[in-house]
C-alpha positions in Angstrom: 0.0 0.0 0.3 3.0 2.4 0.8 4.8 1.6 -2.4 1.6 2.6 -4.3 1.1 5.7 -2.9 5.1 6.4 -3.5 4.4 5.8 -6.9 1.3 8.0 -7.3 3.3 10.8 -6.0 6.4 10.5 -8.2 3.8 10.2 -11.0 2.3 13.5 -9.9 5.6 15.3 -9.9 6.7 13.9 -13.0 3.3 15.1 -14.6 3.8 18.7 -13.5 7.4 18.8 -14.3 6.4 17.5 -17.8 3.8 20.1 -18.2 6.1 22.9 -17.0 9.2 22.2 -19.2 7.8 20.5 -22.2 10.9 19.1 -23.1 14.1 17.6 -21.7 17.4 19.7 -23.0 21.0 18.5 -22.9 24.4 19.3 -24.3 26.3 17.2 -26.6 30.3 17.8 -27.1 31.9 16.1 -30.2 35.4 16.2 -31.5 35.6 18.3 -34.7 39.4 18.2 -35.3 42.4 16.7 -33.6 45.7 17.5 -34.5 48.5 16.2 -32.2 48.0 17.5 -28.5 45.5 20.1 -29.8 41.6 19.2 -30.1 38.6 21.4 -31.1 35.2 20.4 -30.0 31.6 21.4 -30.9 29.1 21.8 -28.2 25.4 21.6 -29.4 22.5 21.6 -27.4 19.7 19.0 -28.3 16.0 19.0 -27.2 14.1 15.8 -26.4 10.4 17.3 -26.9 7.6 16.0 -24.0 4.0 16.3 -25.4 1.8 18.3 -23.0 -0.3 15.1 -23.0 2.1 12.8 -21.5 2.6 15.1 -18.6 -1.3 15.4 -18.2 -1.6 11.7 -18.5 1.1 11.2 -15.7 -0.6 13.7 -13.5 -4.1 12.3 -13.8 -2.7 8.5 -13.3 -0.9 9.7 -10.1 -4.2 11.3 -8.6 -6.5 8.7 -9.8 -3.9 6.1 -7.8 -3.5 8.4 -4.9 -7.4 8.7 -4.6 -7.8 4.9 -4.8 -5.3 4.3 -2.1 -7.2 6.8 0.0 -10.3 4.9 -0.4 -9.1 1.5 0.9 
């Protein structure tokens, strides 16, 4: 019973974060040039888009699980 409450709270938090940020951004480094001890790198920012429906679904599932455990 306690594990289900924890999962419900995690789903609610993940849903709120997903609705707030709408994507995960990270920085990717790659070598462009390497001549002896000298290297040149390039940093690019990549974004993984998260649709708002995904965050909303996680939020709703978390609330439903929390209410279901409270009724028992």
